[in-house]
C-alpha positions as CSV (number, residue, x, y, z in Angstrom):
1,M,48.1,39.5,-136.2
2,L,44.6,37.5,-136.3
3,L,45.8,36.1,-132.7
4,R,45.2,39.0,-130.9
5,N,41.3,38.4,-131.3
6,F,41.4,35.1,-129.9
7,S,42.4,36.2,-126.8
8,T,43.8,34.6,-123.8
9,L,41.8,31.3,-123.7
10,S,43.3,29.1,-121.8
11,S,41.3,27.1,-119.7
12,N,42.3,28.0,-116.5
13,Q,41.6,31.8,-118.3
14,L,38.2,30.6,-119.4
15,R,37.4,29.9,-116.5
16,R,38.6,33.1,-114.5
17,N,37.8,35.9,-117.5
18,S,35.1,35.8,-119.8
19,F,37.0,38.4,-121.8
20,F,37.1,36.6,-125.3
21,F,33.5,36.0,-125.3
22,Q,33.0,39.7,-124.2
23,R,34.7,40.2,-127.2
24,F,32.3,39.6,-129.7
25,Q,29.4,41.9,-127.6
26,P,28.6,45.4,-128.9
27,F,31.2,48.0,-128.3
28,S,29.3,49.8,-126.8
29,S,28.2,47.5,-124.4
30,S,32.3,46.5,-123.5
31,I,32.9,50.3,-122.8
32,S,30.0,50.7,-120.2
33,H,31.2,47.2,-118.4
34,S,35.0,48.5,-118.4
35,K,33.7,51.8,-116.8
36,S,32.4,50.6,-113.7
37,K,35.5,48.2,-113.0
38,M,38.5,49.9,-114.5
39,P,40.0,52.4,-111.8
40,R,41.5,55.6,-113.7
41,L,39.9,54.9,-116.9
42,E,40.1,58.0,-118.7
43,A,44.0,58.1,-118.0
44,Y,44.1,55.0,-119.1
45,T,42.4,55.5,-122.4
46,E,44.1,58.7,-123.0
47,A,47.6,56.4,-122.3
48,L,46.8,54.5,-124.8
49,K,46.0,57.2,-127.7
50,A,49.1,59.1,-126.8
51,L,50.6,55.9,-127.0
52,N,49.2,55.1,-130.4
53,S,50.2,58.6,-132.0
54,L,53.6,57.4,-131.3
55,Q,56.2,56.3,-134.7
56,S,54.4,52.7,-135.5
57,N,56.9,49.5,-135.7
58,V,56.3,49.4,-139.2
59,D,57.8,52.6,-140.0
60,V,60.8,52.0,-137.5
61,V,61.4,48.7,-139.5
62,N,61.2,50.6,-142.6
63,A,63.6,53.3,-141.4
64,W,66.1,50.2,-140.1
65,A,66.1,48.9,-143.6
66,N,67.6,51.6,-145.0
67,A,70.3,52.4,-142.5
68,R,71.2,48.8,-141.3
69,R,75.0,49.3,-142.3
70,T,75.4,52.4,-141.4
71,N,76.4,54.0,-137.4
72,L,72.7,52.7,-136.7
73,E,73.9,50.9,-133.3
74,V,75.8,53.7,-132.3
75,D,72.7,55.7,-132.7
76,L,70.4,54.1,-131.1
77,S,72.2,53.5,-128.3
78,R,72.8,57.2,-127.7
79,E,69.2,57.7,-128.0
80,M,68.5,55.3,-125.7
81,E,70.8,56.6,-123.4
82,S,69.6,60.0,-123.2
83,Y,66.1,58.8,-122.6
84,V,67.2,56.3,-119.3
85,G,69.3,59.0,-118.3
86,R,66.2,61.5,-118.4
87,L,63.7,59.1,-116.5
88,N,65.9,58.3,-113.8
89,I,66.4,54.5,-114.6
90,N,69.2,53.1,-113.0
91,L,69.7,49.9,-115.5
92,D,72.5,48.8,-112.8
93,S,69.1,48.3,-110.2
94,L,68.0,45.7,-112.5
95,S,68.9,41.8,-112.8
96,V,68.6,41.2,-116.3
97,I,67.7,37.5,-118.4
98,H,68.3,38.5,-121.5
99,V,66.6,36.7,-125.0
100,A,66.8,36.9,-128.7
101,G,66.1,34.4,-131.1
102,T,63.7,33.8,-134.3
103,K,61.8,30.9,-132.8
104,G,60.7,30.6,-129.2
105,K,62.0,33.3,-127.5
106,G,58.9,34.7,-126.5
107,S,57.8,31.2,-125.3
108,T,61.5,30.7,-123.6
109,C,61.1,33.7,-121.5
110,A,57.8,33.0,-120.4
111,F,59.4,29.5,-119.0
112,T,62.4,31.3,-117.7
113,E,59.9,33.3,-115.9
114,S,57.6,30.7,-114.6
115,I,60.5,29.0,-113.1
116,I,62.4,31.7,-111.2
117,R,58.7,32.7,-109.7
118,E,57.9,29.3,-108.7
119,H,61.7,29.6,-106.6
120,G,59.8,32.4,-104.9
121,Y,61.8,35.5,-106.6
122,S,59.5,38.3,-107.9
123,T,59.4,38.9,-111.4
124,G,59.1,41.9,-114.6
125,L,58.7,40.1,-117.8
126,F,58.6,42.5,-121.2
127,T,57.7,40.8,-124.3
128,S,56.3,41.8,-127.8
129,P,53.5,41.8,-129.7
130,H,50.5,41.4,-127.7
131,L,47.2,39.5,-128.4
132,V,44.9,41.9,-126.9
133,S,46.0,44.9,-124.8
134,V,49.3,46.2,-124.9
135,R,49.6,46.2,-121.1
136,E,50.6,42.1,-121.4
137,R,53.5,43.2,-122.9
138,I,54.6,44.4,-119.3
139,R,54.3,41.4,-116.5
140,L,54.6,41.6,-112.9
141,N,55.1,37.8,-111.5
142,G,53.2,36.7,-114.8
143,I,50.3,38.8,-114.6
144,P,49.9,41.7,-117.3
145,V,50.3,45.2,-115.2
146,S,46.7,47.1,-114.0
147,P,45.2,49.3,-116.4
148,S,45.4,51.7,-113.2
149,L,49.5,51.2,-113.1
150,F,50.0,51.2,-116.5
151,A,48.7,54.8,-116.9
152,N,50.6,56.0,-113.7
153,Y,53.8,54.9,-114.9
154,F,52.7,55.7,-118.6
155,W,52.4,59.7,-117.4
156,Q,55.6,59.5,-115.8
157,V,57.2,58.2,-118.3
158,W,55.7,60.4,-120.7
159,N,56.1,63.7,-118.9
160,G,59.0,62.9,-118.1
161,L,60.5,62.5,-121.4
162,Q,58.5,65.7,-122.5
163,Q,59.6,68.1,-119.8
164,S,63.4,67.1,-120.4
165,K,63.6,67.3,-124.1
166,T,67.3,68.1,-125.4
167,E,68.4,68.9,-128.9
168,E,69.8,66.3,-129.8
169,F,67.0,64.4,-128.9
170,P,63.8,66.7,-129.1
171,S,61.0,63.8,-130.3
172,M,59.4,61.1,-128.2
173,P,60.7,57.8,-128.7
174,A,59.0,55.4,-131.0
175,Y,56.4,52.7,-130.0
176,F,58.5,49.9,-129.3
177,R,61.3,51.8,-127.6
178,F,58.7,54.3,-125.5
179,L,57.1,50.9,-124.2
180,T,60.9,49.5,-123.2
181,L,61.4,52.4,-121.2
182,L,58.1,51.8,-119.5
183,A,58.8,48.8,-118.9
184,L,61.9,49.3,-117.2
185,K,60.5,51.9,-115.3
186,I,58.0,50.1,-113.9
187,F,60.4,47.1,-112.8
188,Q,62.7,49.3,-111.3
189,E,60.2,51.3,-109.1
190,E,58.5,47.9,-108.5
191,K,61.6,46.6,-107.1
192,V,61.3,43.1,-109.1
193,D,64.1,40.6,-108.4
194,C,64.6,39.4,-111.9
195,T,64.1,41.2,-115.0
196,I,63.5,39.1,-118.2
197,L,63.5,41.0,-121.6
198,E,62.7,39.3,-125.0
199,V,64.3,41.2,-127.8
200,G,61.9,42.8,-130.1
201,V,64.0,42.8,-133.4
202,G,66.6,41.6,-133.5
203,G,68.9,42.5,-130.7
204,R,72.5,44.4,-131.9
205,T,69.8,47.6,-132.6
206,D,67.4,46.6,-130.4
207,A,66.0,48.8,-127.9
208,T,66.7,46.1,-125.2
209,N,70.2,46.3,-125.4
210,I,70.6,49.4,-123.7
211,V,71.2,47.0,-121.1
212,K,74.9,46.8,-120.7
213,R,75.4,44.3,-117.9
214,P,72.9,41.3,-117.8
215,V,73.5,38.7,-115.8
216,V,72.8,35.7,-118.6
217,T,71.7,36.3,-122.2
218,G,70.5,33.8,-124.5
219,V,69.3,33.1,-128.4
220,T,67.0,30.7,-129.4
221,S,66.4,29.1,-132.6
222,L,67.3,31.4,-135.7
223,G,65.7,31.0,-139.2
224,Y,64.4,33.3,-141.9
225,D,62.4,36.6,-140.5
226,H,62.5,40.8,-140.8
227,Q,65.2,40.1,-143.6
228,K,64.9,43.7,-144.7
229,V,66.8,44.6,-141.5
230,L,68.4,41.6,-140.2
231,G,69.5,40.1,-143.4
232,D,69.2,37.6,-146.2
233,T,71.5,35.2,-145.0
234,L,71.9,33.0,-141.3
235,T,75.3,34.6,-140.8
236,E,74.0,38.4,-141.3
237,I,71.0,36.9,-138.8
238,A,72.8,35.6,-136.4
239,F,75.1,38.6,-136.3
240,E,72.2,40.8,-135.7
241,K,71.0,38.5,-133.1
242,S,74.1,38.0,-131.3
243,G,74.5,41.6,-130.6
244,I,73.3,41.0,-127.2
245,F,76.2,39.2,-126.0
246,K,78.1,41.4,-123.4
247,R,81.8,41.3,-122.0
248,G,82.1,38.5,-119.4
249,I,78.7,37.6,-119.1
250,P,77.3,34.1,-119.9
251,A,76.0,33.5,-123.6
252,L,73.8,30.2,-124.3
253,A,71.9,29.2,-127.3
254,S,70.0,26.6,-128.5
255,P,70.7,24.3,-131.1
256,Q,71.5,26.0,-134.4
257,V,71.6,25.6,-138.5
258,P,75.5,24.9,-138.8
259,E,75.7,29.0,-141.0
260,A,73.9,30.1,-137.6
261,M,75.6,28.4,-135.1
262,D,79.5,29.4,-136.9
263,C,78.2,32.8,-136.6
264,L,77.2,32.8,-133.0
265,V,80.0,30.5,-131.8
266,K,82.6,33.5,-133.6
267,R,80.2,36.4,-132.3
268,A,80.6,34.9,-128.7
269,K,84.4,34.7,-129.2
270,E,84.4,38.5,-129.9
271,L,81.9,40.0,-127.5
272,V,82.4,38.0,-124.3
273,V,85.9,37.6,-124.4
274,D,86.7,37.2,-121.2
275,P,86.9,33.3,-119.9
276,P,85.2,31.0,-118.6
277,F,82.4,32.2,-120.9
278,N,84.1,33.3,-124.0
279,E,82.8,30.4,-125.8
280,L,79.4,29.7,-126.6
281,L,77.5,27.8,-124.7
282,V,75.1,25.1,-126.9
283,I,72.2,24.2,-124.7
284,Q,70.5,20.8,-125.8
285,D,67.5,18.9,-125.0
286,S,67.5,18.2,-121.6
287,P,67.0,14.3,-120.8
288,S,65.5,15.2,-117.8
289,I,62.0,17.4,-119.0
290,E,61.2,14.3,-120.9
291,N,58.2,13.0,-118.6
292,V,57.6,16.7,-117.8
293,S,53.9,17.8,-119.5
294,L,55.0,20.9,-120.3
295,G,52.8,24.0,-119.6
296,L,53.2,24.8,-123.6
297,A,52.1,21.7,-126.4
298,G,54.7,20.8,-129.0
299,H,57.9,18.7,-129.6
300,H,59.7,22.0,-130.5
301,Q,58.8,23.5,-126.7
302,K,61.8,21.2,-125.4
303,S,64.3,23.1,-127.0
304,N,62.7,26.4,-125.3
305,A,62.3,24.8,-121.8
306,S,65.9,23.6,-122.2
307,L,67.3,27.0,-122.6
308,A,65.2,28.7,-120.0
309,I,66.5,25.9,-117.7
310,A,69.8,26.9,-118.1
311,L,69.1,30.5,-117.9
312,T,67.6,30.4,-114.7
313,K,70.1,28.5,-113.1
314,M,72.7,31.1,-113.8
315,W,70.3,33.5,-112.6
316,L,69.3,31.8,-109.8
317,S,73.2,31.1,-109.1
318,K,74.1,34.3,-109.1
319,R,71.3,35.6,-106.9
320,E,72.4,33.2,-104.3
321,G,75.7,34.8,-104.8
322,K,77.6,31.3,-105.8
323,E,80.1,31.5,-108.8
324,L,78.9,31.0,-112.3
325,S,80.5,28.7,-114.2
326,P,79.8,26.7,-117.8
327,D,79.0,23.3,-115.6
328,L,75.6,25.4,-114.6
329,T,74.5,24.0,-118.1
330,K,74.8,20.8,-118.0
331,S,71.5,18.5,-117.6
332,E,70.5,17.3,-114.2
333,K,67.7,16.0,-112.3
334,L,65.3,19.0,-112.1
335,D,64.6,20.4,-108.7
336,E,60.3,20.4,-107.7
337,K,60.1,24.4,-107.8
338,T,61.6,24.1,-111.9
339,E,59.3,21.2,-112.8
340,R,56.4,23.3,-111.3
341,G,57.2,26.2,-113.2
342,L,58.0,24.4,-116.5
343,V,53.7,22.8,-116.4
344,N,52.3,25.8,-114.5
345,V,53.8,28.6,-117.4
346,D,50.7,30.1,-119.2
347,W,51.5,31.6,-122.2
348,P,48.2,32.4,-124.4
349,G,48.5,32.1,-128.2
350,R,51.5,29.4,-128.6
351,G,50.2,25.9,-128.9
352,Q,47.2,26.7,-127.0
353,L,44.1,24.5,-127.2
354,V,40.6,26.2,-126.6
355,E,37.7,25.0,-126.3
356,L,34.4,26.9,-127.3
357,P,31.8,26.4,-124.7
358,N,28.2,25.1,-125.8
359,S,29.8,24.4,-128.9
360,N,31.6,21.1,-130.9
361,I,34.5,23.8,-131.9
362,R,38.1,23.2,-130.7
363,L,40.9,25.8,-131.2
364,H,44.3,25.5,-131.7
365,L,46.0,28.6,-131.8
366,D,49.9,29.4,-132.7
367,G,51.8,32.4,-133.5
368,A,53.4,30.7,-136.2
369,H,55.1,33.4,-138.7
370,T,57.9,31.9,-140.2
371,P,58.4,28.9,-142.3
372,E,60.5,26.8,-139.7
373,S,57.9,28.0,-137.3
374,M,55.1,26.9,-139.3
375,N,56.5,23.3,-140.0
376,A,56.5,23.1,-136.1
377,C,53.0,24.1,-135.8
378,I,51.2,21.9,-138.6
379,R,53.3,19.1,-136.7
380,W,51.9,20.0,-133.5
381,F,48.4,20.5,-134.7
382,F,48.4,17.1,-136.2
383,S,49.5,15.7,-133.4
384,E,46.1,16.7,-131.6
385,V,44.3,15.9,-134.6
386,D,43.8,13.0,-136.6
387,S,42.1,14.1,-139.9
388,H,42.1,10.7,-140.9
389,K,39.0,10.2,-138.9
390,G,35.6,10.5,-139.9
391,D,34.6,12.9,-136.9
392,N,36.8,15.4,-137.2
393,L,36.1,18.5,-139.9
394,V,39.3,20.0,-140.2
395,V,39.6,23.9,-140.6
396,L,42.2,26.5,-141.2
397,I,42.4,30.0,-140.4
398,F,45.3,32.1,-141.7
399,N,46.2,35.5,-142.0
400,C,49.7,37.6,-142.1
401,S,51.0,41.0,-142.3
402,N,52.4,42.7,-145.3
403,A,55.7,42.6,-144.5
404,R,55.5,38.4,-144.9
405,D,54.9,36.1,-147.8
406,P,51.8,34.1,-147.6
407,A,52.6,31.6,-150.0
408,T,55.9,31.0,-148.1
409,L,54.0,30.2,-144.8
410,L,51.7,28.3,-146.4
411,K,54.2,25.9,-148.1
412,P,55.6,23.7,-145.1
413,L,51.7,23.2,-144.3
414,V,51.5,22.0,-148.0
415,E,54.4,19.8,-147.9
416,Y,53.7,18.4,-144.4
417,C,50.4,17.3,-145.7
418,S,51.6,16.0,-148.8
419,E,54.0,13.7,-147.3
420,T,51.7,12.4,-144.6
421,S,48.2,12.4,-146.6
422,R,46.7,14.8,-144.1
423,V,43.9,17.6,-145.2
424,F,41.8,20.6,-144.5
425,N,38.1,20.2,-145.1
426,H,37.9,24.1,-144.9
427,G,39.9,27.2,-144.9
428,I,39.1,30.8,-143.7
429,V,40.9,34.0,-144.5
430,T,40.4,36.8,-142.1
431,S,41.2,40.0,-140.9
432,N,41.9,41.5,-137.4
433,E,39.3,44.4,-136.8
434,S,39.3,45.1,-133.5
435,G,43.1,45.5,-133.3
436,K,45.3,48.6,-132.7
437,S,43.7,51.1,-135.2
438,H,47.4,52.5,-136.0
439,I,48.7,49.5,-137.5
440,L,45.3,48.0,-138.7
441,Q,45.1,50.9,-141.5
442,K,48.3,49.8,-143.1
443,L,47.1,46.2,-142.9
444,L,43.7,46.2,-143.8
445,H,44.2,49.0,-146.6
446,T,48.2,49.1,-147.7
447,M,48.3,47.7,-151.2
448,G,49.3,44.0,-151.8
449,P,52.8,43.2,-153.6
450,S,51.2,43.2,-156.7
451,G,49.9,46.7,-156.0
452,G,46.1,45.9,-156.9
453,N,43.9,44.9,-154.3
454,N,43.7,45.0,-150.4
455,W,46.0,42.5,-148.5
456,Q,43.4,40.3,-147.9
457,E,42.9,39.2,-151.5
458,E,46.4,39.0,-152.1
459,I,46.5,36.5,-149.4
460,L,43.3,34.3,-151.1
461,A,45.8,34.8,-154.4
462,S,48.6,33.3,-152.8
463,W,46.6,30.6,-151.4
464,N,44.8,29.9,-154.1
465,T,48.2,29.0,-156.0
466,M,48.7,25.9,-153.3
467,E,47.4,22.2,-153.7
468,S,43.4,22.5,-153.7
469,N,43.3,18.8,-152.6
470,I,45.0,19.8,-149.4
471,L,44.3,23.4,-148.4
472,P,40.7,23.8,-150.3
473,H,39.6,27.5,-151.8
474,P,39.1,29.3,-148.6
475,V,36.6,31.5,-147.8
476,F,36.6,35.3,-146.7
477,K,35.7,36.6,-143.8
478,T,35.9,40.4,-143.0
479,D,36.4,40.0,-139.4
480,I,36.6,38.1,-136.5
481,P,33.1,38.0,-135.3
482,S,32.1,36.7,-138.8
483,T,35.1,34.0,-138.6
484,I,33.2,32.7,-135.1
485,E,29.9,32.9,-136.7
486,Y,30.9,30.6,-139.7
487,L,33.2,28.5,-137.1
488,H,29.6,27.8,-135.5
489,Q,27.5,27.3,-138.9
490,L,29.7,24.8,-140.0
491,G,29.2,23.3,-136.2
492,S,25.2,23.4,-136.7
493,E,25.7,21.8,-139.8
494,N,28.1,19.0,-138.7
495,P,26.7,18.3,-135.4
496,Q,28.0,14.9,-135.3
497,K,31.8,15.8,-135.9
498,K,34.2,17.9,-133.8
499,I,35.5,21.1,-135.6
500,Q,39.3,21.0,-135.1
501,V,40.2,24.7,-136.0
502,L,44.1,25.7,-136.7
503,I,44.9,29.6,-136.0
504,A,48.1,30.2,-137.4
505,G,49.5,33.3,-138.5
506,S,51.7,36.1,-137.4
507,L,51.0,37.7,-134.2
């Protein structure tokens, strides 16, 4: 959750956008600054209020947990079909790449979009969640839609649904479904060449699965997440993720553990049916990227980049009128445009390094929120930082949503540090004061699993059960500004050291 507030902070973005640092100025000054520059501010502000009034993802997920084994897939499909028809969205006009997975699906989509854009095609990218602004979820040619464009299409969709209510579906769609419809409407009206859709949760019953004829589908690495909805085993989770596979459409996947792979292979045969794509195409790490400086850091990004290369090959071949073949997924020397796409990709909050100006503080941001992702995250962090060096002071900032177990997420960090004799010198648990208010209330004021304290206190309690020689007892900071202030204090007290900060947790 807290990563949203560390914003879009790549070195390029720091040069062209000072939003991160403005975020810690008094709130009133940021509003007055926005008024002078943001077109149609009132329409955009009212759009955000209306959006946040919709049923939240938390409520939807809880409802799903009670209905996962019933006719949920049919019911959701019928609901989305009603909305799409009422909004005059022609799904056949969109050329779609559809991506599901537990780990790396956002990064894979970002690589895919960047490669296709480098080949000269216009792109629409729909992902979730967002870090700072909801507009980040809907991107045209790699850039979040503008406030004025967002507001324009938002009210088209909102009013269109309000004015066409049916007896069967008299209510507005929930938050994520509405955003899915908004993205599809924008991509259709803006006539993008390629639409890349990242699944929200699962796949089979996800709002994005309204698309019935994508060009290609892909599944990134699978692990345990959203078990209340998707199931408690990797077989159940893989079953849900593979729900995006479609008849006659190439189904690609990153390497998986045997339990997940067996299910994906079986489901590809059941759902794709028609040769030559009735067998799952497993995409191994491509040797051609070994010497490529990927725009996203971490060894695990090789798998995401390799899947993205294969997805784009399928899409480009279809676009250029060539016959699709399983052979297209074979590794070969990268063309210049594909390599540029891999290098130039920009995806904030995933393996991201940020130097705070005028300080000795370096932030390492990664949205790891599963045990497997945390394992990859800690390995990436210590590949960048040598905690044995006396000139480094190593700090962990952690938070997660109350849908996850803090101890389960922290365990991979402790295990890796124990195996490699690494340590953190300081620890911080914080909250996300400036996030979306309707979600924030649930996170900050919901009782924790034990029923006694607010959620941050539950995280502190879980942390304190860990080995204190590896993860020192953390301090609690109530908000992001006080967390930044604490980091600057550490920097001032240790002017000869580099303050190396890992920021990890749920996006």
